[in-house]
TORMIDREN-93668 format. One line per field, with one value per residue (C-alpha): x, y negated, z. Coordinates in steps of 0.05 Angstrom, whole numbers, plus 5000, padded with zeros to 4 digits. Layout:
% residues N
c1 = (X / ...);
c2 = (Y / ...);
c3 = (Z / ...);
% end
This chain:
% residues 765
c1 = (5602 / 5540 / 5541 / 5611 / 5595 / 5533 / 5566 / 5633 / 5620 / 5592 / 5634 / 5705 / 5727 / 5796 / 5809 / 5795 / 5741 / 5700 / 5703 / 5647 / 5670 / 5601 / 5527 / 5519 / 5572 / 5538 / 5470 / 5497 / 5528 / 5463 / 5424 / 5476 / 5463 / 5420 / 5352 / 5323 / 5260 / 5234 / 5165 / 5202 / 5252 / 5198 / 5157 / 5217 / 5235 / 5164 / 5151 / 5216 / 5191 / 5124 / 5162 / 5199 / 5267 / 5291 / 5366 / 5351 / 5311 / 5373 / 5417 / 5374 / 5378 / 5455 / 5463 / 5417 / 5466 / 5528 / 5506 / 5467 / 5491 / 5464 / 5421 / 5381 / 5353 / 5289 / 5253 / 5208 / 5268 / 5302 / 5238 / 5233 / 5308 / 5296 / 5237 / 5280 / 5327 / 5274 / 5293 / 5368 / 5401 / 5468 / 5437 / 5387 / 5444 / 5477 / 5415 / 5404 / 5475 / 5458 / 5394 / 5430 / 5487 / 5437 / 5387 / 5333 / 5321 / 5283 / 5228 / 5177 / 5164 / 5239 / 5242 / 5178 / 5206 / 5273 / 5235 / 5195 / 5258 / 5294 / 5230 / 5224 / 5295 / 5288 / 5328 / 5272 / 5321 / 5349 / 5277 / 5264 / 5323 / 5297 / 5228 / 5251 / 5286 / 5224 / 5196 / 5126 / 5110 / 5045 / 5001 / 5040 / 5102 / 5067 / 5036 / 5103 / 5135 / 5075 / 5076 / 5150 / 5143 / 5153 / 5129 / 5056 / 5053 / 5106 / 5067 / 5002 / 5038 / 5061 / 4989 / 4969 / 5021 / 4991 / 4922 / 4948 / 4982 / 4921 / 4946 / 4887 / 4878 / 4863 / 4846 / 4920 / 4929 / 4866 / 4886 / 4960 / 4938 / 4882 / 4935 / 4978 / 4918 / 4905 / 4975 / 4988 / 4950 / 4914 / 4844 / 4811 / 4853 / 4824 / 4752 / 4769 / 4796 / 4730 / 4691 / 4735 / 4723 / 4649 / 4653 / 4689 / 4642 / 4696 / 4664 / 4648 / 4721 / 4736 / 4808 / 4785 / 4726 / 4773 / 4822 / 4761 / 4737 / 4808 / 4815 / 4750 / 4765 / 4833 / 4805 / 4747 / 4694 / 4664 / 4595 / 4625 / 4666 / 4601 / 4566 / 4623 / 4621 / 4546 / 4548 / 4599 / 4569 / 4617 / 4661 / 4724 / 4764 / 4801 / 4736 / 4711 / 4778 / 4778 / 4710 / 4725 / 4792 / 4755 / 4706 / 4763 / 4804 / 4746 / 4741 / 4667 / 4640 / 4650 / 4580 / 4590 / 4661 / 4635 / 4574 / 4620 / 4667 / 4611 / 4582 / 4650 / 4649 / 4577 / 4593 / 4650 / 4705 / 4776 / 4798 / 4869 / 4913 / 4883 / 4815 / 4838 / 4879 / 4822 / 4771 / 4814 / 4833 / 4757 / 4752 / 4813 / 4782 / 4716 / 4752 / 4710 / 4753 / 4702 / 4695 / 4769 / 4784 / 4735 / 4769 / 4836 / 4813 / 4787 / 4855 / 4890 / 4843 / 4853 / 4929 / 4939 / 4954 / 5028 / 5025 / 5064 / 5011 / 4955 / 4996 / 5017 / 4943 / 4926 / 4979 / 4952 / 4881 / 4895 / 4934 / 4878 / 4833 / 4882 / 4899 / 4973 / 4987 / 4950 / 4988 / 5054 / 5031 / 5016 / 5085 / 5120 / 5086 / 5106 / 5155 / 5181 / 5178 / 5186 / 5197 / 5123 / 5118 / 5176 / 5155 / 5085 / 5110 / 5159 / 5100 / 5056 / 5109 / 5138 / 5176 / 5210 / 5216 / 5293 / 5305 / 5259 / 5294 / 5362 / 5331 / 5302 / 5373 / 5402 / 5348 / 5374 / 5312 / 5331 / 5287 / 5250 / 5229 / 5164 / 5205 / 5244 / 5183 / 5151 / 5218 / 5225 / 5153 / 5166 / 5230 / 5191 / 5137 / 5187 / 5229 / 5295 / 5339 / 5404 / 5371 / 5339 / 5407 / 5436 / 5379 / 5390 / 5462 / 5443 / 5394 / 5448 / 5496 / 5445 / 5418 / 5347 / 5351 / 5339 / 5272 / 5223 / 5179 / 5239 / 5268 / 5199 / 5196 / 5262 / 5235 / 5178 / 5226 / 5273 / 5213 / 5186 / 5254 / 5253 / 5314 / 5282 / 5350 / 5364 / 5292 / 5306 / 5373 / 5339 / 5287 / 5340 / 5377 / 5314 / 5322 / 5251 / 5206 / 5134 / 5075 / 5085 / 5156 / 5128 / 5075 / 5124 / 5163 / 5102 / 5076 / 5145 / 5145 / 5077 / 5093 / 5154 / 5113 / 5151 / 5085 / 5115 / 5164 / 5107 / 5066 / 5129 / 5139 / 5066 / 5077 / 5135 / 5095 / 5037 / 5090 / 5127 / 5070 / 4994 / 4973 / 4926 / 4884 / 4943 / 4979 / 4920 / 4909 / 4980 / 4981 / 4912 / 4935 / 4996 / 4950 / 4902 / 4958 / 4993 / 4963 / 5022 / 4995 / 4938 / 4870 / 4869 / 4919 / 4870 / 4814 / 4859 / 4873 / 4799 / 4786 / 4843 / 4822 / 4751 / 4777 / 4812 / 4746 / 4775 / 4724 / 4684 / 4745 / 4737 / 4810 / 4804 / 4736 / 4759 / 4822 / 4779 / 4731 / 4788 / 4823 / 4762 / 4745 / 4815 / 4817 / 4751 / 4707 / 4655 / 4604 / 4650 / 4661 / 4588 / 4581 / 4636 / 4603 / 4533 / 4563 / 4589 / 4539 / 4560 / 4584 / 4637 / 4666 / 4720 / 4669 / 4626 / 4686 / 4713 / 4649 / 4638 / 4712 / 4697 / 4635 / 4672 / 4729 / 4680 / 4647 / 4579 / 4554 / 4485 / 4510 / 4562 / 4512 / 4461 / 4515 / 4539 / 4469 / 4464 / 4529 / 4500 / 4436 / 4474 / 4505 / 4575 / 4614 / 4648 / 4722 / 4770 / 4776 / 4699 / 4695 / 4752 / 4712 / 4647 / 4681 / 4715 / 4645 / 4616 / 4673 / 4668 / 4590 / 4598 / 4558 / 4597 / 4545 / 4535 / 4611 / 4617 / 4563 / 4599 / 4665 / 4637 / 4602 / 4669 / 4702 / 4648 / 4604 / 4653 / 4715 / 4759 / 4822 / 4826 / 4887 / 4922 / 4880 / 4816 / 4838 / 4859 / 4789 / 4757 / 4802 / 4790 / 4715 / 4717 / 4762 / 4720 / 4658 / 4699 / 4697 / 4772 / 4769 / 4735 / 4785 / 4845 / 4810 / 4801 / 4876 / 4882 / 4842 / 4889 / 4929 / 5005 / 5040 / 4997 / 5013 / 5036 / 4970 / 4928 / 4968 / 4973 / 4897 / 4886 / 4936 / 4898 / 4833 / 4869 / 4886 / 4816 / 4784 / 4840 / 4857 / 4929 / 4941 / 4923 / 4958 / 5023 / 5019 / 5004 / 5059 / 5110 / 5092 / 5097 / 5164 / 5192 / 5163 / 5185 / 5232 / 5242 / 5169 / 5153 / 5078 / 5080 / 5120 / 5075 / 5010 / 5039 / 5066 / 4998 / 4966 / 5010 / 5001 / 4925 / 4937 / 4985 / 5041 / 5097 / 5153 / 5130 / 5124 / 5196 / 5220 / 5185 / 5217 / 5284 / 5277 / 5261 / 5326 / 5367 / 5340 / 5345 / 5271 / 5243 / 5170 / 5146 / 5123 / 5052 / 5039 / 4979 / 4969 / 4937 / 4917 / 4916 / 4877 / 4916 / 4982 / 5046 / 5059 / 5011 / 5003 / 5037 / 5056 / 5063 / 5067 / 5049 / 5085 / 5118 / 5154 / 5189 / 5142 / 5168 / 5100 / 5095 / 5077 / 5018 / 4995 / 4996 / 4961 / 4905 / 4901 / 4894 / 4839 / 4800 / 4807 / 4779 / 4721 / 4705 / 4706 / 4659 / 4611 / 4612 / 4597 / 4541 / 4511 / 4513 / 4481 / 4426 / 4414 / 4409 / 4359 / 4316 / 4316);
c2 = (5373 / 5388 / 5463 / 5476 / 5435 / 5476 / 5545 / 5538 / 5486 / 5532 / 5595 / 5562 / 5551 / 5522 / 5583 / 5632 / 5685 / 5694 / 5766 / 5797 / 5849 / 5871 / 5863 / 5823 / 5773 / 5763 / 5755 / 5702 / 5664 / 5665 / 5639 / 5579 / 5559 / 5497 / 5517 / 5475 / 5435 / 5450 / 5414 / 5349 / 5357 / 5368 / 5309 / 5260 / 5280 / 5277 / 5207 / 5180 / 5209 / 5175 / 5111 / 5120 / 5129 / 5195 / 5184 / 5176 / 5242 / 5275 / 5246 / 5279 / 5343 / 5339 / 5323 / 5379 / 5428 / 5396 / 5394 / 5460 / 5503 / 5537 / 5586 / 5527 / 5505 / 5536 / 5539 / 5478 / 5431 / 5456 / 5443 / 5372 / 5360 / 5382 / 5334 / 5278 / 5287 / 5254 / 5287 / 5272 / 5335 / 5323 / 5322 / 5375 / 5422 / 5418 / 5433 / 5490 / 5518 / 5515 / 5553 / 5608 / 5618 / 5615 / 5661 / 5611 / 5615 / 5679 / 5638 / 5623 / 5553 / 5535 / 5566 / 5530 / 5464 / 5474 / 5489 / 5426 / 5385 / 5413 / 5401 / 5332 / 5314 / 5346 / 5408 / 5460 / 5512 / 5517 / 5519 / 5577 / 5614 / 5608 / 5630 / 5692 / 5716 / 5712 / 5778 / 5756 / 5686 / 5656 / 5606 / 5547 / 5577 / 5583 / 5514 / 5483 / 5509 / 5492 / 5419 / 5416 / 5429 / 5366 / 5400 / 5411 / 5471 / 5507 / 5490 / 5518 / 5582 / 5588 / 5579 / 5636 / 5680 / 5664 / 5683 / 5745 / 5776 / 5756 / 5696 / 5663 / 5591 / 5538 / 5465 / 5445 / 5496 / 5469 / 5397 / 5406 / 5448 / 5397 / 5341 / 5377 / 5387 / 5312 / 5294 / 5343 / 5370 / 5422 / 5397 / 5465 / 5496 / 5444 / 5461 / 5535 / 5514 / 5477 / 5540 / 5577 / 5524 / 5530 / 5607 / 5604 / 5552 / 5500 / 5444 / 5406 / 5400 / 5326 / 5334 / 5380 / 5336 / 5277 / 5312 / 5333 / 5262 / 5240 / 5296 / 5281 / 5204 / 5212 / 5254 / 5204 / 5251 / 5198 / 5230 / 5294 / 5250 / 5217 / 5284 / 5310 / 5245 / 5244 / 5315 / 5302 / 5306 / 5254 / 5204 / 5171 / 5113 / 5161 / 5184 / 5114 / 5093 / 5152 / 5138 / 5062 / 5077 / 5122 / 5067 / 5018 / 5066 / 5079 / 5004 / 5003 / 5014 / 4943 / 4939 / 5009 / 4986 / 4922 / 4954 / 5006 / 4955 / 4914 / 4978 / 4991 / 4922 / 4931 / 4997 / 4959 / 5004 / 4984 / 4966 / 4981 / 4960 / 5017 / 4987 / 4917 / 4943 / 4982 / 4925 / 4871 / 4918 / 4928 / 4850 / 4848 / 4898 / 4858 / 4788 / 4771 / 4714 / 4690 / 4756 / 4768 / 4704 / 4722 / 4790 / 4755 / 4711 / 4770 / 4805 / 4747 / 4746 / 4820 / 4814 / 4843 / 4776 / 4793 / 4866 / 4889 / 4932 / 4883 / 4824 / 4862 / 4874 / 4803 / 4778 / 4824 / 4802 / 4728 / 4737 / 4775 / 4716 / 4668 / 4637 / 4643 / 4589 / 4628 / 4690 / 4653 / 4628 / 4698 / 4721 / 4665 / 4677 / 4751 / 4770 / 4833 / 4839 / 4907 / 4928 / 4925 / 4852 / 4831 / 4870 / 4842 / 4770 / 4785 / 4810 / 4750 / 4695 / 4702 / 4636 / 4651 / 4727 / 4727 / 4681 / 4723 / 4787 / 4757 / 4735 / 4805 / 4834 / 4782 / 4800 / 4872 / 4903 / 4956 / 4951 / 5010 / 5026 / 4989 / 4927 / 4932 / 4944 / 4879 / 4840 / 4862 / 4843 / 4774 / 4767 / 4786 / 4735 / 4680 / 4703 / 4705 / 4745 / 4739 / 4757 / 4819 / 4842 / 4832 / 4872 / 4927 / 4930 / 4931 / 4988 / 5029 / 5018 / 5034 / 5095 / 5063 / 5068 / 5144 / 5127 / 5134 / 5074 / 5030 / 5053 / 5047 / 4974 / 4961 / 4986 / 4936 / 4882 / 4887 / 4892 / 4829 / 4796 / 4821 / 4863 / 4924 / 4959 / 4955 / 4981 / 5041 / 5053 / 5052 / 5100 / 5150 / 5150 / 5176 / 5252 / 5272 / 5227 / 5222 / 5192 / 5124 / 5124 / 5137 / 5085 / 5031 / 5043 / 5044 / 4981 / 4948 / 4963 / 4935 / 4871 / 4860 / 4872 / 4938 / 4972 / 5028 / 5047 / 5048 / 5096 / 5140 / 5139 / 5161 / 5220 / 5241 / 5227 / 5276 / 5331 / 5318 / 5295 / 5288 / 5218 / 5178 / 5116 / 5069 / 5109 / 5100 / 5028 / 5011 / 5053 / 5029 / 4957 / 4971 / 4999 / 4941 / 4890 / 4924 / 4922 / 4966 / 5026 / 5061 / 5057 / 5132 / 5136 / 5098 / 5145 / 5203 / 5174 / 5162 / 5238 / 5259 / 5216 / 5241 / 5314 / 5291 / 5261 / 5188 / 5159 / 5129 / 5099 / 5023 / 5011 / 5059 / 5034 / 4961 / 4979 / 5020 / 4961 / 4914 / 4960 / 4971 / 4897 / 4874 / 4925 / 4903 / 4961 / 4920 / 4976 / 5024 / 4971 / 4967 / 5041 / 5048 / 4993 / 5026 / 5091 / 5062 / 5082 / 5029 / 4968 / 4928 / 4859 / 4885 / 4919 / 4856 / 4811 / 4860 / 4865 / 4788 / 4779 / 4830 / 4793 / 4726 / 4752 / 4770 / 4702 / 4729 / 4667 / 4695 / 4759 / 4723 / 4676 / 4733 / 4775 / 4713 / 4705 / 4780 / 4779 / 4723 / 4760 / 4823 / 4785 / 4786 / 4723 / 4708 / 4700 / 4657 / 4707 / 4708 / 4633 / 4631 / 4679 / 4638 / 4572 / 4603 / 4626 / 4557 / 4525 / 4569 / 4558 / 4483 / 4483 / 4425 / 4406 / 4478 / 4486 / 4425 / 4452 / 4518 / 4484 / 4441 / 4503 / 4540 / 4483 / 4457 / 4518 / 4575 / 4534 / 4565 / 4523 / 4515 / 4544 / 4514 / 4564 / 4533 / 4464 / 4486 / 4516 / 4450 / 4408 / 4459 / 4454 / 4378 / 4382 / 4433 / 4388 / 4329 / 4292 / 4279 / 4215 / 4255 / 4311 / 4261 / 4226 / 4296 / 4304 / 4248 / 4290 / 4348 / 4351 / 4353 / 4362 / 4377 / 4447 / 4468 / 4506 / 4447 / 4398 / 4450 / 4460 / 4383 / 4380 / 4434 / 4395 / 4333 / 4372 / 4398 / 4331 / 4291 / 4244 / 4226 / 4174 / 4218 / 4277 / 4236 / 4221 / 4292 / 4318 / 4273 / 4297 / 4369 / 4361 / 4329 / 4384 / 4444 / 4423 / 4496 / 4515 / 4527 / 4523 / 4449 / 4435 / 4478 / 4444 / 4374 / 4395 / 4421 / 4355 / 4313 / 4363 / 4354 / 4279 / 4292 / 4257 / 4300 / 4254 / 4268 / 4343 / 4341 / 4305 / 4357 / 4415 / 4382 / 4371 / 4446 / 4464 / 4416 / 4445 / 4514 / 4527 / 4583 / 4595 / 4662 / 4705 / 4727 / 4801 / 4843 / 4919 / 4973 / 5037 / 5092 / 5155 / 5221 / 5186 / 5209 / 5140 / 5107 / 5043 / 4995 / 4922 / 4871 / 4796 / 4752 / 4772 / 4831 / 4880 / 4924 / 4983 / 5042 / 5047 / 4971 / 4979 / 5026 / 4979 / 4916 / 4954 / 4975 / 4905 / 4878 / 4932 / 4914 / 4839 / 4851 / 4891 / 4838 / 4784 / 4825 / 4837 / 4763 / 4746 / 4797 / 4767 / 4696 / 4719 / 4755 / 4695 / 4651 / 4699 / 4699 / 4623);
c3 = (5733 / 5774 / 5758 / 5784 / 5845 / 5858 / 5850 / 5884 / 5938 / 5989 / 5976 / 5967 / 6041 / 6061 / 6102 / 6048 / 6048 / 6111 / 6139 / 6176 / 6226 / 6246 / 6229 / 6293 / 6274 / 6205 / 6240 / 6286 / 6229 / 6191 / 6251 / 6260 / 6186 / 6178 / 6150 / 6092 / 6095 / 6027 / 6033 / 6054 / 5997 / 5946 / 5974 / 5969 / 5898 / 5874 / 5904 / 5867 / 5801 / 5812 / 5824 / 5760 / 5800 / 5765 / 5783 / 5859 / 5855 / 5823 / 5878 / 5932 / 5893 / 5890 / 5963 / 5981 / 5946 / 5972 / 6046 / 6049 / 5990 / 5929 / 5970 / 5998 / 5932 / 5908 / 5841 / 5858 / 5871 / 5808 / 5769 / 5796 / 5780 / 5706 / 5702 / 5730 / 5670 / 5628 / 5563 / 5573 / 5544 / 5578 / 5647 / 5630 / 5606 / 5673 / 5712 / 5661 / 5678 / 5751 / 5741 / 5702 / 5756 / 5814 / 5781 / 5786 / 5713 / 5727 / 5754 / 5700 / 5722 / 5715 / 5645 / 5623 / 5649 / 5614 / 5547 / 5557 / 5569 / 5505 / 5462 / 5487 / 5468 / 5399 / 5411 / 5398 / 5376 / 5448 / 5476 / 5429 / 5455 / 5526 / 5502 / 5467 / 5530 / 5574 / 5593 / 5606 / 5581 / 5605 / 5569 / 5594 / 5562 / 5494 / 5500 / 5520 / 5457 / 5414 / 5434 / 5417 / 5342 / 5299 / 5237 / 5239 / 5192 / 5234 / 5298 / 5270 / 5246 / 5319 / 5343 / 5294 / 5324 / 5394 / 5372 / 5337 / 5398 / 5442 / 5481 / 5515 / 5488 / 5541 / 5535 / 5526 / 5468 / 5430 / 5443 / 5418 / 5358 / 5338 / 5343 / 5293 / 5245 / 5247 / 5231 / 5173 / 5111 / 5153 / 5162 / 5146 / 5201 / 5248 / 5230 / 5243 / 5310 / 5323 / 5311 / 5359 / 5411 / 5405 / 5404 / 5471 / 5501 / 5510 / 5468 / 5533 / 5553 / 5550 / 5524 / 5468 / 5447 / 5446 / 5399 / 5353 / 5348 / 5330 / 5279 / 5242 / 5244 / 5214 / 5158 / 5145 / 5168 / 5213 / 5216 / 5245 / 5293 / 5316 / 5326 / 5371 / 5409 / 5418 / 5445 / 5501 / 5569 / 5597 / 5561 / 5587 / 5558 / 5510 / 5481 / 5467 / 5438 / 5393 / 5361 / 5360 / 5323 / 5275 / 5257 / 5249 / 5204 / 5159 / 5141 / 5121 / 5193 / 5221 / 5252 / 5289 / 5310 / 5339 / 5374 / 5402 / 5430 / 5459 / 5492 / 5523 / 5554 / 5578 / 5613 / 5650 / 5622 / 5633 / 5563 / 5543 / 5484 / 5442 / 5450 / 5430 / 5373 / 5342 / 5353 / 5322 / 5263 / 5247 / 5244 / 5197 / 5150 / 5148 / 5146 / 5209 / 5236 / 5286 / 5324 / 5318 / 5353 / 5409 / 5419 / 5419 / 5475 / 5515 / 5502 / 5534 / 5592 / 5606 / 5603 / 5531 / 5497 / 5488 / 5481 / 5420 / 5383 / 5396 / 5372 / 5309 / 5291 / 5307 / 5260 / 5205 / 5218 / 5218 / 5153 / 5120 / 5137 / 5107 / 5174 / 5168 / 5219 / 5271 / 5252 / 5263 / 5329 / 5353 / 5327 / 5361 / 5427 / 5430 / 5485 / 5450 / 5376 / 5344 / 5271 / 5256 / 5280 / 5237 / 5176 / 5181 / 5182 / 5124 / 5084 / 5095 / 5092 / 5023 / 5023 / 5090 / 5078 / 5070 / 5129 / 5173 / 5152 / 5173 / 5240 / 5251 / 5243 / 5289 / 5340 / 5339 / 5308 / 5255 / 5191 / 5161 / 5090 / 5099 / 5118 / 5052 / 5009 / 5039 / 5031 / 4957 / 4944 / 4974 / 4931 / 4869 / 4883 / 4894 / 4832 / 4873 / 4829 / 4867 / 4935 / 4902 / 4878 / 4948 / 4979 / 4929 / 4951 / 5024 / 5012 / 4977 / 5034 / 5088 / 5050 / 5047 / 4970 / 4978 / 5005 / 4945 / 4965 / 4964 / 4897 / 4865 / 4893 / 4858 / 4792 / 4797 / 4819 / 4760 / 4712 / 4742 / 4734 / 4658 / 4674 / 4645 / 4635 / 4710 / 4722 / 4676 / 4713 / 4780 / 4751 / 4726 / 4794 / 4829 / 4836 / 4854 / 4814 / 4835 / 4797 / 4830 / 4799 / 4731 / 4741 / 4761 / 4696 / 4651 / 4683 / 4675 / 4602 / 4593 / 4630 / 4586 / 4524 / 4506 / 4490 / 4449 / 4505 / 4555 / 4511 / 4503 / 4579 / 4587 / 4542 / 4586 / 4650 / 4633 / 4624 / 4689 / 4734 / 4740 / 4720 / 4765 / 4755 / 4757 / 4703 / 4656 / 4676 / 4654 / 4588 / 4569 / 4579 / 4533 / 4479 / 4485 / 4477 / 4417 / 4350 / 4327 / 4369 / 4338 / 4373 / 4367 / 4424 / 4466 / 4448 / 4464 / 4532 / 4542 / 4528 / 4574 / 4634 / 4624 / 4634 / 4697 / 4724 / 4725 / 4678 / 4735 / 4770 / 4771 / 4752 / 4693 / 4671 / 4671 / 4629 / 4581 / 4572 / 4561 / 4511 / 4465 / 4469 / 4448 / 4392 / 4365 / 4388 / 4430 / 4423 / 4458 / 4513 / 4525 / 4526 / 4579 / 4619 / 4616 / 4638 / 4704 / 4759 / 4811 / 4774 / 4816 / 4804 / 4759 / 4714 / 4707 / 4692 / 4641 / 4601 / 4604 / 4576 / 4524 / 4495 / 4503 / 4463 / 4407 / 4410 / 4434 / 4474 / 4488 / 4516 / 4560 / 4590 / 4602 / 4639 / 4674 / 4702 / 4718 / 4758 / 4802 / 4812 / 4834 / 4893 / 4860 / 4862 / 4795 / 4800 / 4760 / 4702 / 4695 / 4692 / 4639 / 4597 / 4604 / 4589 / 4527 / 4502 / 4514 / 4477 / 4413 / 4413 / 4421 / 4487 / 4519 / 4573 / 4594 / 4598 / 4642 / 4688 / 4694 / 4707 / 4764 / 4793 / 4794 / 4831 / 4876 / 4891 / 4887 / 4911 / 4858 / 4842 / 4765 / 4729 / 4666 / 4626 / 4653 / 4637 / 4567 / 4557 / 4576 / 4531 / 4473 / 4486 / 4478 / 4419 / 4380 / 4390 / 4362 / 4428 / 4427 / 4471 / 4524 / 4518 / 4525 / 4583 / 4618 / 4616 / 4666 / 4718 / 4716 / 4779 / 4769 / 4703 / 4641 / 4616 / 4546 / 4529 / 4546 / 4500 / 4442 / 4448 / 4440 / 4382 / 4346 / 4355 / 4327 / 4266 / 4257 / 4262 / 4229 / 4286 / 4267 / 4321 / 4378 / 4347 / 4343 / 4417 / 4436 / 4390 / 4420 / 4490 / 4469 / 4437 / 4500 / 4542 / 4499 / 4442 / 4423 / 4417 / 4343 / 4352 / 4365 / 4302 / 4259 / 4284 / 4272 / 4204 / 4183 / 4206 / 4162 / 4106 / 4105 / 4098 / 4041 / 4081 / 4054 / 4081 / 4152 / 4139 / 4112 / 4173 / 4220 / 4182 / 4185 / 4258 / 4265 / 4230 / 4270 / 4338 / 4310 / 4318 / 4277 / 4262 / 4289 / 4231 / 4237 / 4228 / 4209 / 4221 / 4181 / 4218 / 4169 / 4192 / 4189 / 4171 / 4204 / 4232 / 4278 / 4239 / 4190 / 4204 / 4148 / 4136 / 4079 / 4012 / 4050 / 4004 / 4059 / 4057 / 4015 / 3978 / 3966 / 3891 / 3905 / 3963 / 3917 / 3861 / 3909 / 3936 / 3867 / 3852 / 3914 / 3900 / 3831 / 3857 / 3909 / 3855 / 3809 / 3867 / 3883 / 3808 / 3805 / 3867 / 3838 / 3774 / 3810 / 3852 / 3788 / 3757 / 3818 / 3817);
% end
């Protein structure tokens, strides 16, 4: 060990202890001892450290001790030796031991350096032990310890202690404290520090100003960041990068980010990877592919074309602009790929996600929780059940399942796979459930049409956690989709979210619009829409869908024109609603015009639902030949909804020949689908062809196909139960006799009213 060599090498002689007979003998021996050349030693060690050769510097230090002894080592040499350890606690501990035995630890510079070394290697407790033993710590001592804290809140408490006992803050103190404020939930403390900076006249210090710009940028106070930046007397690259990064993070400051980057180039600044990362990121937020490619070219020219962080942002930007091939080219051209590189590629390459994950592990890159979230999302999108279960097992084995974001992703995954029991099991295994966990389960129940369970889970959620916009989005969707849930629950949710101040949230507004529209309250939908101050794409689409669902063609077309005038581009759902309205109104030519606009003008790929709308439109208008001819233009296999729509039109217009062709195609496609049998049976029944009706019903029995019973619901105000479901000739309700007597009474009253109306009309005539 170095320590033992340092202490005993000089004093342990082969001949035993040296005896001094007189002061003169001692003086002569001292004169004969070689004298150290400290400046030369310091210079050599410092040069090696600058050349990133720490072990050679330690070799010089060790040889100095071996050749000249402990007494020929000073505090500067020891400090340089500690710096040469580069955060290695084993080496650092040996130098620490030497400092203790030689008494050099009494020098403040040595103790400060030891504290820095321990803080750097994550052993803050040992640094604190050294600090507490210092008789007179200086500002450097306090700053060294302050910078060593990993927990921002603890660091700021330490800074408060400094201020309380009167330690003078310098630029390093402010910079370190402000950095902690930016990284933890302590923005108000940062503003107080800013006030203290101004009070002490240190606002012109470059390091402090840079930290303030970073603080305000991270907390999305970009105006305050600009003010600090503009007031700086001189700005370096860090200053420009800080404000550029702020614009980039904000997302809506693309113009400012671009102009700042261009100004940096004009000033001839030596751009670094931070500059390019921020500039490319701004292009990604704005989907500005052209400028992104230009900056990519400049990055290559400046030697940053293969830099990890620059390439990672380039991959993300190209993927956001739907240029996946370019993203893959950047990835393949990287020399060193880190976890961010692999995770980004896994997230954007859903089909190759599993193979990319395996390659990542082969490459020796260890995944993080974000990697698994991206992988699970890709597995969900590709419906790879076995792979999902395998990843679940791997996460349990590697302890990543304990990460909340990963566990929540598994809830979503199993819900998507319709394995709701597994989703519930994952949910129950989470010890500290957050609102995202509850949201995932509510959304899972809604997706699997388990609407009552979604509502019950919501009731538990509001007890355990504070709901957010996604919570209400899911539960309102469940209420909208289930006639068995009373609308009063939706109204109660509306009141509750109003109290929470979420009524203007676009997700919530859209869900409320949809719920009221589906449950027949179009006036409430309009009221919600009119209350939205800034109407976005979601709101416009929701209100158009609401009017379309209620067959209000005029309102749909007016809103469709309004959305175009508002500079919003209609999406596929908007067009679906407009086409539905055109079909129900019989406006075939207008519907064809809208369909062509969707495909040619807005470049939206039609879905099976769009094709079904078009076929239904032709069918309702009795233009069955055009409807059948339209089928030939549908790319790929014609879907079930399209053929069912055409078969329904054949029934309405009595086209037996076409109905038979469509029916045969449907039965080949889905022999277990009851709807096709029922439609064809009704078609033959209207023609009084009872033999064919009997054959169809026999075919249903042979194929074990059962007709789904249609249900209606009655929502009874102030009743204990939310609502009552019933079918035709239903006698399951405990108060069936009373219900039928009331139905007979109402029927009689309606008949009498009708007769009175006819008599009155005859009398008028």
